[in-house]
TIVEXLUM-290756 format. One record per residue (C-alpha): residue in one letter; z, y, x. Coordinates in pm, whole numbers, plus 32768, in hexadecimal, padded with zeros to 4 digits. Layout:
% residues N
aZYX;...
***
This chain:
% residues 696
mCE4490B96463;tCF1290E96327;sCFE38FAA6324;vD0358E7963FA;aD0CE8D28639A;aD1008BD76448;dD0E08A8B6390;dD18A893B63D5;sD06488C864AC;gD08C89EB659D;hCF5A8A9D6518;iCF658C176506;wCEDA8CB863CC;iCE6A8E2163F1;gCE288F0762CD;tCD32902362FC;wCCBF914E6239;gCB5E910A61C6;aCB1C8FC56286;gCBF38ECD61C6;vCCD98DD26276;sCCAD8D3A63CE;kCD528BF66441;yCD908BC165B5;dCDDC8A57661A;gCE0D8AA3678C;kCCA28A7067E4;sCBC08AFC66D8;iCBCA8BE965B0;sCB688B91644A;iCB208CA3634D;yCB668C9E61D4;tCAD18DAC60F6;rCA638DD55F8E;dC94D8CE45FDF;qCA538BD46011;gCB0C8C325ED1;lCBF48D505F2D;gCC278E4C5E18;nCBE48F6E5F06;nCBA48FAB607A;dCCB590B76097;iCDF28FF860FA;eCF51908F60E7;dD03F8F6C612E;iD0448DF56177;lD1708D13612C;kD1A68BA36183;dD2968B096086;rD37E89E160C7;sD27E88F2602E;gD1778954612D;nD0A68A23603C;lD0158B6E60AE;wD0308C965FC0;iCF338DA86008;tCF438EFE5F63;tCE0D8FD05F39;tCDB1910C5E82;gCD1D90295D77;gCE458F445D30;lCF008E205DCD;dCE6F8CDD5E63;rCF2D8B9B5EAC;fCE928AB05FAD;dCF1B894C5FBF;gCE3B88EC60E5;kCD1B8886600D;lCD03895A5ED4;lCD368ACA5E85;tCDE88B275D41;eCDC78C8E5CCB;yCEC98D5A5C05;tCE7D8EAE5B6D;rCEFC8F945A5D;kCE678EA65965;sCF548D9C59ED;gD0848E7E59B8;lD08E8F575AF2;lD0EC90C55ACA;sCFD0912F5BB1;dCEB490955C78;fCF09917C5D9D;iD02590BC5E4A;yD0C791445F86;cD1C3903A5FEB;lD2478ED95FAC;lD39B8E2A5FBD;qD41A8CCC5F73;dD58D8CC75F16;rD6888BAE5F52;nD63E8B1F5DF8;gD4C98AFD5E43;nD4598C215D69;iD3358CEE5DEA;wD3658E695DCE;mD23B8F575DD7;gD26590CB5E1A;sD14991965D8E;yD0D092F05D39;aD16F92D05BDC;gD2B8921C5C21;vD32C90BA5C75;sD2BD8F6C5BE8;kD3838E275C14;fD2D18CD75BF6;dD3A98BA45BBC;gD2828AB25BD1;kD2348ACB5A60;sD2468C3359E8;fD2718D985A60;tD39C8E7D5A24;nD35A8FED5A63;yD44591045AD3;tD3FD927A5AD1;mD4C293BC5AC8;aD50B936E595E;qD5D5923D59CF;gD68792FB5AE6;lD5A293245C15;sD5BA94755CC3;gD43C94825CDB;nD30F93B55C74;vD24D93B85DBE;iD2EB92975E7F;iD28692865FEF;cD375917A6073;mD47D907E6002;yD5978FB960A6;eD6A38EBE603B;dD7F38EF060EC;hD9048DEE613B;nD9A18E255FE2;gD85E8DD35F2F;hD82A8F3F5ECA;iD6C48FB85EC3;wD67391065F6B;fD54391C75EEE;gD4B892D65FD2;tD3F793E35F18;rD31395015F6E;dD3CC964E5F4D;nD4E795BB5E79;gD5CD95115F74;vD63F93A95F56;tD6BF92DE5E2E;vD7A991B25E50;yD7A690AB5D3B;dD8C98FB45D27;gD8388EF05C04;sD8D58FC45AF6;aD8E491305B66;fD81992215C3A;iD8B493005D45;hD7F294295DD4;yD80294C65F2D;nD74395FF5F8F;rD768973D605C;sD89697AD5F95;tD94F966B5FF1;gD8FB967E6164;lD797960261A0;sD6CE96CD629C;dD59596B361C5;aD53696416066;tD40A956960CD;iD473940A6138;nD366934B61FA;sD422920F6262;iD57B916C623F;cD635905962FB;eD7968FE6634D;dD8248FAD64A9;kD90D8E95651C;dDA3D8F6D64C4;eD9BF8F8E635C;mD96990FC638D;vD836916862C7;wD72A922A6384;lD62C930162CC;aD4EA938B6363;tD49594E962E3;dD3AA96076334;eD4D496B363DD;gD55A95A564C4;vD60F945F6484;nD753945063B9;rD870935863E1;fD94A931462AF;dDAA4927862E5;gDAF292536173;kDB8193B26152;fDACA94A66232;fD96F94DC62C1;tD93C95246436;wD7F395BB64A9;yD733956C65E8;tD60C96406653;tD55596A7678F;eD696975067FF;qD73295F5681B;gD602955E68C8;lD4FD950167BE;tD39495336824;kD34D95F166DE;nD40D964D65A4;kD31195BA64AF;vD37F944C64A5;nD29B935263F6;nD350920A6438;vD4A8917F6488;fD4B0900864D0;kD5C48F1B6542;aD5588E086633;kD5FF8CB1663B;nD6C38D0E6775;gD75F8E3966C5;dD6888F486762;lD61B905E667A;wD4B690D766A1;iD46992336624;sD2FE929A6619;tD293940365F7;vD14494B165DC;dD14494C56759;gD1E093996806;lD2F0929567DD;nD4689295680F;kD54691696844;lD6B9916C67FD;nD78C9054688E;pD8E8907E67F4;eD9868FA56902;sD91890946A15;nD9AD91C16966;lDB15917769C6;sDC0E923F6A8E;dDCF191AC6B99;tDDF4915C6A8B;gDCF990A369B0;hDCF191A8689D;kDBA29228681F;tDB429384688C;aDA0394466847;yD8CD936D682E;iD7CE935B6948;fD665933068D6;kD57A928F69D1;rD423932C69B9;yD2D3927A69C5;tD1A2935969E4;rD056933A6A9B;sD108934B6BEC;eD1C9920E6B91;gD09291566B13;fD09B91AB69A1;lCF379224696D;gCF4D926467F9;vCF9A93C36783;gD07C93526667;tD0B6923C656C;yD080923063F5;wD19291F062F1;nD184907562DE;sD0EB9026642F;iD2028F7E64FC;tD2498E0964F7;eD2E18CFC65D3;dD2468BA46603;sD2FC8A59662A;kD3078A8067A8;gD3B98BD0679A;nD2868C9B67F2;lD2628DE6673C;wD1198E6066A9;fD0D58FD0666C;gCFB09049659D;tCF34919B6613;nCE06927865EC;gCCD9919C6641;rCD98908866F8;iCEB68F8E66E6;tCFB38F776801;nD0798E3F685F;yD1CE8E696906;hD2668D4D69D4;pD3E08D8C69F4;eD4078CA26B1E;gD32A8D856BEC;dD3F88EBC6B9F;iD50A8E9E6CA4;pD6298F8A6C49;dD6A190856D47;tD813902B6D67;vD853910C6E92;pD8FB924E6E1B;pD895939C6EB2;tD945942C6FE2;lD9DC95746F70;qD9F696A57054;lDA68980D7023;tD94398DD70A3;gD9AA9A42705D;iDAB29B336FDD;rDA289C7B6F5B;lDAE89DB76EFF;fDA619E976DEA;nD9319DB16DE8;qD8DB9E206F4B;rD8B49D3F707B;vD9CB9D62717D;nD9969CF872E8;wDAE69C51731F;yDA7D9BCF7474;dDA539D3174FF;lDB949DAA7458;aDC5C9C9A7506;kDC079D3F7652;kDC709EA075EA;kDDCA9F3875CF;dDD57A03A74D1;tDD679FA47374;tDCABA0B772C0;iDB42A07C725A;iDA4FA12C7170;lD96BA04E70A0;nD803A0987045;dD863A1256EF1;gD95EA2166F91;aDA9AA1516F3D;tDBA8A1667048;iDC5EA02770AC;kDD95A04F7181;dDEEE9FC371CB;fDE7D9E5A71A0;eDEFC9D3A7272;fDE8F9BD472C2;sDF139AD873BD;gDDC69A4C7438;lDC6E99C873D9;sDC05987C7345;rDB4C9780741D;fDA109792734C;yD97798D472C8;sDA8C99A87373;qDB4A9A07723A;pDCA69AAD724C;eDDDB99D27231;nDF1C9A477185;lDE6E9B847110;kDF4F9CA1709E;lDEB39DC96FE4;tDF459F0C6F5A;yDF659F4A6DE7;kDE30A02C6DEF;nDD529F1B6E82;nDD769E296D5E;yDC059DE26D11;iDBB49C9A6DBF;tDA939BA06DB2;fDAA29A3A6E37;qD95F99946EA7;fD948981C6EDD;iD84E97016EFB;gD84E958E6EAD;vD77C94E56FB9;tD6BC93AD6F4E;tD56F93196FB9;nD50F929A6E5F;rD4AE939E6D59;pD56B94C36DF5;kD4F395AF6CE3;eD5AC94E26BDD;vD707950A6C76;qD7FE95906B74;yD941964F6BB6;kDA8696996B06;yDB9C977B6B85;fDCF797F26B32;lDDCD99176BAF;eDF4098CE6B97;gDFF599F76B09;vDEC99A6E6A40;dDE13994A6999;dDEC3985868B1;rDDB3974D68CB;wDC8896E6699D;sDB4997A96969;vDA1D971468B6;lD92196616990;sD831974A6A40;sD71D972D6B3F;qD77798856BCC;pD82498596D20;eD90C99866CFF;aDA2E9A0D6C34;tDA9E9B786C0E;yDBF39C056BAD;nDC469D766B88;nDD759E4C6B37;lDE609D466BC6;sDFCE9DA06BAB;pE0AA9D8F6CE3;gE1169C2D6D34;tE0BB9AEC6DEA;yDF929A286D63;tDEEE98D96DA7;fDD7B98B16D60;rDD1297496D18;vDBAE96C86CFB;kDB0295736CD3;aD99595046CDD;aD8E193E26C36;nD79093466C8B;sD68092F56B8E;eD72991A86B39;gD879924B6AED;fD93591E26C27;wDA3092EF6C86;sDA8693766DDC;kDBE493A66E5F;eDC8694E66DEC;lDC6996126ED3;sDD8397126EBC;yDDAE986B6F54;qDEED993B6F48;fDEF69AB56F64;tDFE29BD36F0F;iDFBC9D266E67;sE0CD9E0F6EEA;pE17C9EF66DF2;pE18CA0746E20;wE2C5A0F56EC9;wE362A15A6D7E;kE34C9FF06D0A;tE3F79F566E3A;wE5569EC26E2F;wE5F39FD86EFF;aE556A0E16E1D;yE5DCA02F6CEA;tE736A02D6D8F;lE72DA1A46DCD;fE6AEA1E36C6D;aE7C5A10F6BDC;iE8D4A1C56CA0;aE848A3176C39;iE82BA2B36ACB;iE98BA2226AC1;tEA18A3616B60;iE960A4416A6A;lE9C2A3676943;fEB30A35F69AB;gEB3CA4DA69CE;tEA81A512688A;iEB5CA42167C5;rEC99A4BC6850;wEC26A61C67F6;fEBB1A5A766A1;lECFEA4FF6652;qEDBDA63A66B2;qECDEA71165D8;kECF3A61864BB;yEE6FA61464CD;rEE82A79164BC;sED82A79A63A4;qEE3EA69662D8;lEF81A75C62F3;eEED4A8966275;kEE11A7DA616C;sEF41A72460E2;eEFFAA86F60B1;kEECFA90C6003;eEE93A7DB5F27;kEFFEA7DD5EBC;eEFE7A94B5E56;iEE9BA9165DA2;aEF24A7E55CE6;eF04EA8AB5C69;iEF70A9CB5BFB;rEE7FA8DE5B47;qEF9EA82C5A97;kF02BA9745A16;aEED0A9ED59AF;gEE92A8AA58F0;eEFDCA8C35837;mEF99AA2F57E0;eEE3BA9D95764;mEEBEA8C15686;qEFCCA9A355F9;aEEC8AAAF55B4;lEDEFA9B754F5;rEF19A9405428;aEF75AAA853E3;qEE18AAE05359;mEE30A9A65284;nEF7EA9EF51D9;pEF2BAB45513E;hEDDFAABC50C7;fEE7FA9A74FFA;iEFA6AA794F80;fEEB8AB854EFF;nEDFEAA884E27;sEF41A9F24DA0;lEFD3AB484D3F;nEE9AAB8E4C79;sEEDDAA544BAD;iF049AABC4B66;nEFD5AC184B01;rEEE2AB804A07;fEFF9AAB7495F;iF0D5ABEF4942;lEFBBACB848A9;qEF85ABA347AB;nF0FAABB94753;nF11EAA424794;rF282AA464815;aF2BAA8CB481E;qF186A88748EE;aF1C6A9B849C4;sF328A93D4A0E;eF2B4A7DA4A5B;yF198A85D4B2C;lF27CA94E4BE5;tF372A8334C34;kF265A75A4CC9;fF1C7A8834D77;sF310A8E74E1A;kF33DA7864E9A;lF1DBA7864F22;vF20BA8D94FC9;rF350A8615065;mF29AA72E50F2;iF17FA80A5173;lF274A8F5521F;qF328A7CC52BD;nF1E7A723532D;sF153A86353B8;qF24DA85854D4;aF1B7A713555A;sF05BA6CA55E0;lF06FA5675556;iF12DA4DC542B;sF153A380539D;lF03FA2FD52BD;eF14CA2BD51B7;sF1A9A42F51AC;eF039A49351A0;lEFF4A3AB5078;eF12DA4254FC4;sF0C2A5944FE0;lEF5FA52F4F7A;nEFE5A47C4E48;lF0AAA5BB4DE3;yEF75A68F4E14;lEE98A5A94D42;dEFA6A59B4C36;lEFA8A7174C25;eEE2BA72A4C1B;aEE17A6224B06;vEF0CA6E84A30;rEE5EA8324A7C;fED0DA7A34A10;eED9CA6FC48D8;hED6BA59D4964;rEBF0A5B7496C;fEBF9A4C34A90;aECC8A3954AFC;yED22A3424C62;kED94A2144D26;iEE28A1F94E87;sEE1BA09C4F23;yEE649FFC5075;pEEAC9E9B50F2;kF00F9E1C50CF;dF01F9DC55241;lEFBF9F2852AA;dF0F29FC85348;iF0D5A12452B0;eF22FA185532A;vF1C6A1645496;lF059A1CC548E;kF028A33D54E4;vEF22A430545D;pEEF6A5AC5464;pEFA0A6525336;lEEC3A6A15208;vED96A5EB52A2;iED30A5475157;qED7DA65C505A;pEC50A74150A2;fEB5AA6275062;tEC02A5C34F18;eEC09A7324EAF;nEA95A74E4EFA;aEA4FA6114E30;iEB13A6974D03;wEA90A7FB4D02;hE922A7BB4D52;gE8E9A6584CDB;lE9CFA5F34BBE;mEA0AA73E4B07;hE897A7654ABA;kE88AA6064A26;eE877A5F148AA;dE942A4B24888;kEA85A4534937;gEA69A4324AAF;qEAFEA3384BA5;lEB83A3814D04;eEBE6A2674DF0;iEC8EA2834F45;dEC8DA1435015;vED3EA1295167;sECFFA00B5260;eED1A9FB953D2;eEC179F0354A7;dEBE39EE35622;dECF09FE55676;yEC55A0E35588;lECDCA16E5440;yEBD7A18B532B;iEC15A26D51F9;kEB0DA24C50EA;iEB01A3544FD2;tEA17A2F54EB5;dE9C6A3BA4D78;nE8D3A3794C5C;gE87EA4E74C33;iE732A5994C15;gE6DAA5764D88;rE69FA6734E99;kE53EA6D04E31;kE5A0A7324CCB;aE6DAA7DD4D48;gE606A8A74E3A;eE51FA9144D22;iE649A9864C50;aE6E3AA3D4D76;sE59BAAF44DBD;kE598AB7C4C57;sE703ABE94C62;aE747AD5A4C96;tE872AD084D70;kE81CAC644EBB;hE93EAB8E4F2F;kE943AB0E5091;sEA16A9D350C0;mEB05AA4551D0;gEBE1A912519C;lEACCA81D51F9;rEA6AA8E7532C;iEBD2A8FF53A1;tEC0FA78A536A;kEAD4A72A542A;dEB49A80A5548;rEC99A758554A;iEBF4A6015553;aEB12A67A566E;mEC47A6EB572C;lECE9A59756F4;qEBACA4FC5785;rEBC8A5D158BF;tED38A58358E4;nED0DA40858D0;gEBB7A3EE5976;sEB17A32E5856;eEA31A3755730;sEABCA3E355DC;pE988A4365510;vE97DA49A53A0;kE860A3EF52EA;iE7E9A465518F;iE717A37550BE;dE65AA3D04F7E;lE682A2B94E7C;eE566A2654D8B;hE52EA1924C56;eE41BA08B4C4F;dE334A1874BA8;gE365A27D4CC5;tE44DA3734C0E;aE589A3F34CB4;aE6B8A30E4C98;gE7AFA3E14D5D;tE815A4194EC4;eE8CCA34A4FC9;vE97CA3DE50F8;iE9EFA2FD5219;iEAE3A38B5315;kEB07A2C75458;mEC1EA31A554A;pECE6A2625655;aEE07A19055D4;iEF34A23C5674;yF08AA199567F;eF1ADA26E56FC;
***
């Protein structure tokens, strides 16, 4: 029996595979096959629309029966495929047909077709359903479910939470939850998440072919082996909130003789009777004859096991010795209990040692109706944060329990979902002696005593050490200060002879040339420069004003000595306080000397030397720019020269700047930049000196 439908007259229409359609009027059966006009004898689904017409799908197309005439629709009429699996009439009266090649919608005049190209997740449509919002759900084979809201398609599959990608049937319960039958159980969708229900929750089998909502709100779930009924009203806790669902089972023992139902083979007639099409037969269910079992089970604690071994608590209550050896060799001792329960002789107020923390609770829900379908849930206060999932196993095991007092709680429900009163059992796991309150007190006293003695000794040692350290640090600081001053003086001493030697060479040249006027002028300026150098050499830092004045004298002398083959310019902002700013003496001169001797003097035309001083972010920047021949050309000339001159002045000045960096704890780098013209030829050299801005 592949499909079942009831018409307005109370007749039951039964689709078969290979034998056409049968109509049962309560007394006799009429058969309709190809001989009576059906397109094919293999029937997939039967739908009664709101006008009373019957729509019958076959593997050869679609037939509409108005009670008198059969009208056939095929691919020639506009259908996507002649192999149609399922039918649906929406709230607007449109007839939807799910087929092997997609979905066709018939508005009474023409067909509109939908495939994966329009947004379906798959083309093989097994079932369809219209929810309370008017959205159409399309169940596919191996491609999940697609929801169509009239304008867009939404897909759900394994990656979004479905238990399986083949959807066999869809319906909506009274709470507007959507239920989907799959090959891996039934899924409930609350609008956001999917919840799975399988044999672990009570289904007869995981392969679910049908999910159907009766007029009274019951959900019927048919599998390949039996039926399940879910009555949402019976699945309530004492507070009225829904807990885990209880599925009532119907198999051969309850009168359901069919093995399983086909996809479209559940219907309800006008009297509320349900009809199930199964293999080789049709079964009629009368709800008034199915009296619900409203008596909850009587719950009893039947056993307490240790290390999964049975313990004879009745015999132990008679003995003074509390040491026993279990079958697996485990030793149980030092346990206590106040007495035995009335039924099953289980220990009351049980107290176990910390080593005996592997415990199993056994229980039973006693009921006379379907005792094998009793379901349990349990909860151990202090360990679990929620009730367990429903289980038919009448025991619960906990191991590695920490010391403490626990309460085990358990409830049982019958096949109709009526819950027993809660059974609770309290027991205690004793801590080891080193975790008792008196042990903690002794430990605390000992630790405090040790800490007090240690801290006192440490403070005494620290005080003595600080006295010794402060004396040593004072001596070391004085030695370092003197060493630093001596090092700075030594560097200045190296600098002064170096410059004076070069200047005396210039004076000697003027005398040899018998140029008395220039020699006199040069000697006057030189003597002033030497006097400034001798004065500045006594200080580690001088004012920037004094440094620029001596630099100006030096450049003046060099310009005269080289017959004004270069011009120079010294510039600084007007708001720069050069009288207060401090720099090391002769810190700029070696770089200007290097620019003149190695950059400008080898230049054919007149050279230009610019010195620019600025302050930014507590740093003093001195930029020395020349338009000479560049470092590369100067290096080539120097390599050909017979006299190898090593620039001692630059090395000494860099050492002094490095020492200034160590003294002030900040960077004072010297950066040298090779300037180039647009064609890539040398345009000179730029030196940037960066040092801390010091005000004293």
